[in-house]
N, C-alpha and C positions, 0 to 999 in steps of 0.2 A: 218321819212324818211328823208328828207332833210330839215335842217334848214333855208338855206338861199335861195334866187332867187325866181322868180316869180312863182306863181303856178296857173293854170287855176281853180283849186278847192283845198281844203284842202287835202292833201294826208297823211293820217295816217296810212293805211294799205293797203294790196293789195287784199283785198276781191272784188271777181268779179262784186257783184252786186253794192259795193260801187264804184268801178271803172266806172262801166257802168251809174250809176247815176251821178256821177260827170262829165263824159263825155258829157251826155245828157244835163246836165245843163248849160255848157259852150258852146254848139255847136250854140244855137242862136246868140249869140254876134259875133261869128266867121263867121257864115254865112252872117249876116248882114254887116259886114265889108268887105267881099269878094265881095257881091253883089253891095256895095257902091262902091269900087275900079274898079271893072269890068265895071260898068256903067259910072264912071268917065272918064276912059280911053278908052272907046268904045271897050271892049275885051270881049271874051267869056271863058268859062270853058276850051276850047281848048287851050288858051293863058295863063293857070294856072298850075303850079307845087307846091303841098304842101309839105313843107319840114319842119321836126319837130325833136327835140331832147328830149328824156325822155318822160315827159308828152306831150309835144308837139307832140311827134310821136303819142301818143294815139289819140290826137285831130286831126292830119293830117288824119290818117287813119278813126277815126268817121266821121269827115265832108267829107273827100274825097269819102268815100263809100256811102254817103247818099244824096249827091247833086243830083239834078233831071238831070242833063248832066254831064258825066265823064270828070274828070280834066285831063290835059295830063299826069300828073305822080304825084306818091306820094312816097317820100324819107323818111325814118324814121331811126333815129340813136338811140341806146340805149333804145329802148321804148317797148311797148307790145300793143297788139289789145286787145280792150274791147268791150262788148255788142254785140258781134257776133251772139247769138241765135235768136234774131229777124228778123236778115236780111234773114235767111232761108226761112221766111214766108212772106217776102215783096220784092218789086220792090228795086233795088239798081244799083248803077253804079259799072262797074269794071275796074277802071283806073291801069294802070300797075304800079306795087309797087315794091320798092327796100328797104330792110332792112338790115341795118349794125349794128353789136354789138360786144363788146370785150369779150373775155373769161373772163377777170377777173373784171367783173362790179359788184362791191358789192352792188348796189343800185337796179338794175333791172338784174335779172341773164339771162345769156346768152340762158337759157332754152325758154326764153319769145319769143325768133327769132324763134325758131322750132316750138313752140306753134301756132305763128301767121301765119308762113309760111303753116302750115298743115291746119288751118282753112280757110285761104286765098283760098288755092288750092281747098279744098273741096267746097267752094263757087263759084268756077270758076274764079277767079282773077289770072291774070299772076303775078307771084312773083319771084324775084330775091333775092338773099342773098349773103351777105359776112360777115365772122366772122374774127375779127382782133385779132390774138393771142397775148395774154398778155395785152391787153388794159383794163383800168376800164371804168368807167361812163365817157366816153368821146368820142371824135372824132378824128381820126388820119389823117394824109395827104392821104393816101390810100383810107379810107372812104370818104372824101372831093372830091377827084377826082373821085371815082365811082359815088358819088351822083351828081356831075356836068354833068357827062357824059350821066347819065341815065335821068336825068331832060331834058338835051339838046335833048337827042334822043326823048323823049315822045313829047317834044315841037315841034320838026321837022314833026313828023309823024301825029300830029293832027293840027298844026296851018297852 
């Protein structure tokens, strides 16, 4: 897929089982980091918004839905939702989610946004979406503004 840049796990294809396994393998490191930082600064999940791009969106959603206490918000750009079948059979948190995607994304198709939206709503998660016309695998100024406003709103309502 992408030849350069940091990856949480090797992303060779978009097989749902491989994506779920990759997210699950990276989650402990992210959770440990979050736990350290929350403790270091005397904060709770109510003071935390998770924001991700591409594979970072996969991780923000994976971790954000599985924390014992709900985070204030999850914002995902140009990503997808992975590993949701097991959520239907377990306890999980339901933070508000904003998904932003471009119509011209050659890496993660914009259809991933609609799929994630549908799955999240089926699970009872509040989700908002924005599609940026003509945008590739990137974030535009409108998406940045929407993400900032959504995260700020989530932090104000829970913090």
